[in-house]
VMD Tcl script that draws the C-alpha trace (Angstrom):
set ca {
  {0.00 0.00 0.00}
  {1.01 3.63 -0.42}
  {1.75 5.40 2.83}
  {-0.79 7.98 3.93}
  {0.02 11.03 6.01}
  {-2.70 12.43 8.27}
  {-2.22 15.93 9.68}
  {-3.80 15.95 13.15}
  {-2.74 19.33 14.53}
  {-0.59 22.35 13.79}
  {1.12 23.97 16.76}
  {-0.41 27.35 17.50}
  {2.79 29.42 17.49}
  {5.00 27.65 14.94}
  {4.91 25.42 11.86}
  {5.32 22.25 13.95}
  {2.92 19.44 12.98}
  {1.45 16.47 14.79}
  {0.44 13.66 12.47}
  {0.32 9.97 11.71}
  {1.76 7.85 8.90}
  {-0.25 4.82 7.79}
  {2.07 2.07 6.51}
  {1.99 -1.59 5.53}
  {2.86 -2.40 9.15}
  {0.60 -0.10 11.10}
  {0.12 3.57 11.90}
  {2.84 5.62 13.56}
  {2.87 9.10 15.09}
  {5.02 11.99 13.91}
  {7.34 13.77 14.59}
  {9.47 10.62 14.50}
  {13.15 9.67 14.67}
  {14.16 6.67 12.51}
  {17.17 4.53 13.50}
  {19.56 3.69 10.64}
  {20.33 0.09 9.70}
  {22.85 0.66 6.90}
  {23.67 -2.99 6.17}
  {20.15 -4.28 6.97}
  {20.99 -4.11 10.68}
  {21.16 -1.35 13.25}
  {24.82 -1.67 14.26}
  {25.43 -4.12 17.16}
  {21.69 -4.50 17.92}
  {19.18 -7.29 17.32}
  {15.76 -6.47 15.84}
  {14.25 -7.20 19.25}
  {16.54 -4.65 20.94}
  {15.69 -2.03 18.31}
  {11.97 -2.73 18.68}
  {12.21 -2.23 22.45}
  {13.34 1.36 21.73}
  {9.83 1.95 20.25}
  {10.77 3.20 16.77}
  {8.36 3.65 13.92}
  {10.30 3.32 10.66}
  {13.94 2.17 10.29}
  {16.34 2.71 7.39}
  {18.56 0.59 5.17}
  {21.17 1.72 2.65}
  {20.58 1.00 -1.03}
  {24.19 1.58 -2.12}
  {25.73 -0.81 0.42}
  {23.10 -3.53 -0.02}
  {23.57 -3.32 -3.81}
  {27.28 -4.04 -3.37}
  {26.84 -6.62 -0.60}
  {24.99 -9.04 -0.59}
  {23.27 -7.75 -3.76}
  {19.64 -6.86 -4.33}
  {18.90 -10.24 -5.95}
  {19.91 -12.08 -2.79}
  {17.54 -9.92 -0.73}
  {14.82 -10.40 -3.35}
  {15.22 -14.19 -3.27}
  {14.97 -14.07 0.54}
  {11.54 -12.48 0.19}
  {12.56 -8.83 0.59}
  {14.27 -6.84 3.32}
  {11.68 -7.55 6.01}
  {12.17 -11.30 5.82}
  {15.89 -11.05 5.16}
  {16.54 -9.05 8.37}
  {13.56 -10.35 10.39}
  {11.95 -6.91 10.80}
  {8.16 -6.67 10.97}
  {7.91 -2.90 10.85}
  {8.18 -0.33 8.06}
  {11.54 0.20 6.30}
  {12.77 3.17 4.26}
  {15.64 2.76 1.81}
  {17.75 5.68 0.65}
  {18.64 6.05 -3.02}
  {22.45 6.05 -2.98}
  {22.38 9.79 -3.58}
  {24.31 10.58 -0.41}
  {27.15 8.41 -1.71}
  {27.37 10.86 -4.63}
  {28.28 13.45 -2.03}
  {30.52 11.30 0.14}
  {32.32 9.02 -2.33}
  {32.17 10.36 -5.89}
  {34.26 13.11 -7.48}
  {32.63 15.88 -9.56}
  {33.96 14.35 -12.79}
  {32.11 11.12 -11.94}
  {28.69 12.83 -12.02}
  {27.14 12.63 -15.49}
  {23.68 13.08 -16.92}
  {23.34 9.31 -17.17}
  {24.20 8.73 -13.52}
  {27.17 8.56 -11.17}
  {30.30 6.43 -11.44}
  {31.52 4.83 -8.22}
  {34.47 2.75 -7.18}
  {33.24 -0.37 -5.42}
  {34.63 0.03 -1.90}
  {34.94 -3.76 -1.52}
  {36.73 -4.83 -4.72}
  {37.62 -1.64 -6.63}
  {35.28 -2.26 -9.60}
  {34.02 0.82 -11.42}
  {30.21 0.92 -11.29}
  {27.52 3.22 -12.64}
  {24.49 4.05 -10.51}
  {21.66 5.62 -12.50}
  {18.22 6.83 -11.38}
  {16.70 3.78 -13.03}
  {19.16 1.38 -11.38}
  {18.57 2.94 -7.94}
  {14.81 2.41 -8.27}
  {15.27 -1.10 -9.64}
  {17.42 -2.02 -6.62}
  {14.91 -0.54 -4.18}
  {12.00 -2.28 -5.89}
  {13.79 -5.59 -5.31}
  {14.70 -4.72 -1.72}
  {10.95 -4.26 -1.24}
  {11.16 -1.53 1.39}
  {8.00 0.36 2.31}
  {9.42 3.71 1.22}
  {11.91 4.21 -1.62}
  {13.79 7.41 -2.39}
  {14.39 9.14 -5.69}
  {18.00 9.32 -6.87}
  {19.32 12.85 -6.41}
  {22.53 14.82 -6.28}
  {23.50 15.98 -2.79}
  {25.94 18.89 -3.09}
  {28.35 19.73 -0.28}
  {29.00 23.15 1.21}
  {30.44 25.54 0.06}
  {29.32 25.75 -3.56}
  {28.33 28.27 -6.23}
  {24.80 29.25 -7.15}
  {25.58 28.37 -10.75}
  {26.38 24.77 -9.82}
  {23.31 24.45 -7.59}
  {21.10 25.64 -10.46}
  {22.51 22.90 -12.70}
  {22.30 20.33 -9.92}
  {18.64 21.05 -9.14}
  {17.67 20.57 -12.78}
  {19.64 17.32 -12.90}
  {17.95 16.11 -9.72}
  {14.54 16.88 -11.24}
  {15.37 15.00 -14.44}
  {16.62 12.06 -12.40}
  {13.45 12.12 -10.27}
  {11.27 11.93 -13.40}
  {13.36 9.08 -14.84}
  {13.19 7.11 -11.60}
  {9.45 7.61 -11.21}
  {8.90 6.38 -14.76}
  {10.40 2.94 -14.01}
  {9.10 2.59 -10.44}
  {6.90 -0.52 -10.35}
  {6.45 -1.90 -6.83}
  {2.84 -1.39 -5.74}
  {3.71 -2.18 -2.10}
  {6.18 0.72 -1.99}
  {5.83 4.48 -1.76}
  {8.25 6.76 -3.59}
  {9.55 10.08 -2.23}
  {10.96 13.00 -4.19}
  {13.95 14.88 -2.77}
  {14.06 18.67 -2.55}
  {17.42 20.26 -3.33}
  {18.44 23.88 -3.85}
  {20.96 24.57 -1.09}
  {20.44 27.93 0.66}
  {18.64 29.57 -2.26}
  {14.92 29.97 -1.53}
  {13.91 30.46 -5.17}
  {15.69 27.24 -6.18}
  {14.09 25.30 -3.29}
  {10.69 26.69 -4.32}
  {11.27 25.72 -7.95}
  {12.40 22.22 -6.98}
  {9.35 21.69 -4.75}
  {6.93 22.92 -7.42}
  {8.36 20.61 -10.08}
  {8.43 17.59 -7.75}
  {4.84 18.21 -6.66}
  {3.79 18.18 -10.32}
  {5.22 14.64 -10.47}
  {2.98 13.72 -7.48}
  {5.29 11.77 -5.17}
  {3.95 9.92 -2.11}
  {6.07 12.08 0.21}
  {8.93 14.54 0.08}
  {12.43 14.62 1.54}
  {14.54 17.68 2.24}
  {18.07 17.05 1.01}
  {21.30 19.02 0.84}
  {21.50 19.74 4.58}
  {24.01 18.57 7.21}
  {26.74 18.75 4.54}
  {29.00 21.29 6.23}
  {26.78 24.36 6.30}
  {26.25 26.48 9.47}
  {23.27 25.46 11.61}
  {21.34 28.66 10.91}
  {21.69 28.02 7.18}
  {20.38 24.48 7.67}
  {17.32 25.84 9.44}
  {16.75 28.35 6.63}
  {16.98 25.61 3.99}
  {14.38 23.57 5.84}
  {12.16 26.62 6.25}
  {12.40 27.41 2.55}
  {11.46 23.84 1.64}
  {8.59 23.35 4.11}
  {7.11 26.71 3.10}
  {6.17 25.31 -0.31}
  {5.65 21.59 0.38}
  {2.06 20.29 0.43}
  {0.49 19.89 3.87}
  {-1.04 16.49 3.09}
  {2.28 14.70 2.44}
  {4.96 13.61 4.89}
  {8.16 15.69 5.14}
  {11.45 13.90 5.80}
  {14.70 15.67 6.71}
  {17.57 13.41 5.74}
  {20.63 12.72 7.89}
  {19.89 15.06 10.79}
  {20.16 13.69 14.34}
  {21.58 16.37 16.64}
  {18.91 16.88 19.34}
  {18.66 20.66 18.94}
  {18.49 20.27 15.14}
  {15.57 17.86 15.52}
  {13.75 20.36 17.75}
  {14.45 23.39 15.53}
  {13.40 21.57 12.37}
  {10.22 20.16 13.92}
  {9.39 23.77 14.71}
  {9.85 24.52 11.00}
  {7.50 21.75 9.85}
  {9.52 18.50 9.49}
  {7.82 15.18 10.35}
  {10.54 12.49 10.27}
  {14.31 12.34 10.76}
  {17.14 9.81 10.49}
  {20.81 9.77 11.42}
  {23.60 7.30 12.21}
  {24.74 9.49 15.12}
  {23.23 7.58 18.09}
  {25.07 4.34 17.30}
  {28.21 6.10 16.07}
  {28.42 8.12 19.28}
  {27.88 4.92 21.28}
  {30.79 3.16 19.60}
  {33.03 6.01 20.80}
  {31.68 5.90 24.35}
  {29.33 8.89 24.21}
  {25.81 8.95 25.63}
  {23.10 11.60 25.50}
  {20.81 12.78 28.29}
  {18.52 15.77 28.75}
  {21.44 17.34 30.65}
  {23.93 17.02 27.81}
  {26.22 14.61 26.00}
  {28.88 12.80 28.05}
  {31.83 10.44 27.57}
  {31.49 7.28 29.64}
  {35.29 6.79 29.51}
  {35.83 9.69 31.93}
  {37.45 8.66 35.20}
  {34.65 10.17 37.28}
  {32.39 7.28 36.21}
  {34.76 4.54 37.45}
  {32.77 4.05 40.65}
  {29.52 5.73 39.59}
  {26.87 3.13 40.28}
  {23.95 5.24 39.02}
  {22.20 4.79 35.70}
  {23.12 6.65 32.51}
  {19.97 8.77 32.83}
  {17.44 8.50 35.64}
  {14.77 9.93 33.33}
  {15.24 7.15 30.73}
  {13.18 3.95 30.44}
  {15.54 2.03 28.12}
  {16.95 -1.45 28.82}
  {20.43 -0.09 29.59}
  {19.15 2.41 32.15}
  {16.87 -0.13 33.80}
  {19.61 -2.72 34.29}
  {23.15 -1.31 34.29}
  {25.28 1.40 35.87}
  {27.70 3.92 34.45}
  {30.57 2.13 36.19}
  {29.77 -1.18 34.52}
  {29.23 0.32 31.06}
  {32.46 2.33 31.43}
  {34.28 -0.91 32.23}
  {32.83 -2.57 29.12}
  {33.76 0.32 26.82}
  {37.29 0.59 28.19}
  {37.68 -3.19 27.83}
  {36.49 -2.89 24.21}
  {33.55 -5.20 24.88}
  {30.79 -5.01 22.26}
  {28.11 -5.28 24.95}
  {29.04 -1.79 26.13}
  {28.55 -0.39 22.63}
  {25.19 -2.16 22.46}
  {24.01 -0.69 25.73}
  {25.01 2.86 24.74}
  {23.41 2.37 21.29}
  {20.15 1.26 22.88}
  {20.22 4.26 25.19}
  {21.07 6.85 22.51}
  {18.42 5.58 20.08}
  {15.82 5.57 22.82}
  {16.90 9.08 23.84}
  {16.16 10.51 20.38}
  {12.89 8.62 20.14}
  {11.90 9.92 23.59}
  {12.80 13.40 22.37}
  {10.31 13.12 19.50}
  {7.70 11.73 21.90}
  {8.18 14.85 24.03}
  {7.90 17.06 20.95}
  {4.58 15.44 20.07}
  {3.29 16.34 23.53}
  {4.60 19.88 23.18}
  {2.72 20.28 19.88}
  {-0.46 18.98 21.49}
  {-0.04 21.54 24.26}
  {1.01 24.42 21.97}
  {4.20 25.02 23.99}
  {6.99 23.80 21.72}
  {8.94 27.07 21.95}
  {8.94 26.81 25.75}
  {10.04 23.18 25.43}
  {12.93 24.21 23.16}
  {14.11 26.95 25.53}
  {13.97 24.61 28.53}
  {15.82 21.90 26.58}
  {18.62 24.33 25.66}
  {19.01 25.36 29.32}
  {19.27 21.74 30.47}
  {21.26 20.25 27.56}
  {23.76 23.05 27.07}
  {23.67 24.47 30.59}
  {22.70 27.94 29.40}
}
mol new
graphics top color blue
foreach p $ca { graphics top sphere $p radius 0.5 }
foreach p [lrange $ca 0 end-1] q [lrange $ca 1 end] { graphics top cylinder $p $q radius 0.2 }
display resetview
């Protein structure tokens, strides 16, 4: 089935929205944070551990699954859900971010983007059609159009060319899209230029996608510019379709962009931070390796209801991390994912109560100590 977004309430003082997304696997509330499972797994965690964090949708990476194990293997397994034993909705990205992170400008052509296979060195071409074909076989619930994500800084001239290329690629991908169980999202580009964002939105809306993503953020630009880009995009996006901000997971960025009208977010940050010993609480981000936690027998966060906080102490988790035990990384990953999901739960309540600006100001005082 195609996903359906239902707008339940708009916050009285901002553009924040409370809504639901109807999917093949149930209905979920927004705003929502989506954990990332790049290789068809959320790093170090079992599906049961992820589910206990109470997520809605999770992500998988088209580029990496194309290279290993290959979309045909996943298809023969019965699709991503069966392959990874996940009975909730899954979103797959398009490979477009790899254009930004792995390809050189000379590798970007009208046909598609040339990549060097990171596993064996082969030269490969990823086109809009190929990206959609892979995602159709992966059988995710939401597929993404293939786009060009441009880093910061850049010139307006290049962004103008890039937006038009992204629009042509979106049309080509939509033309070959043929999985009736999937929904397909268009991706809004245009960098910090409001007129280009507006143009990109208007052309994508003419193509009538099932939802819309805001791309080209979190690529090195200042935070205030990121917020402006989101504002420019949301200003013109239809109210009856879901809005997805890609690759943003800093807590204050989630809050600020919910205020500007975003519904769903994803980022690898909670598990990446965990692997380096960092954990998030409402009172800030901390490093469990610090000596002060050696005999700290309190929980990571006494406000948290996650498995790690219910069962283990800072002293024990510090020991695990310093001993390079994977269980420590798992516990911090569980906690950090649950933290961001709890944050979006709080934001939903703030929208219901029309006090999201007060919530933001209180969060800043507690999290940053100012």
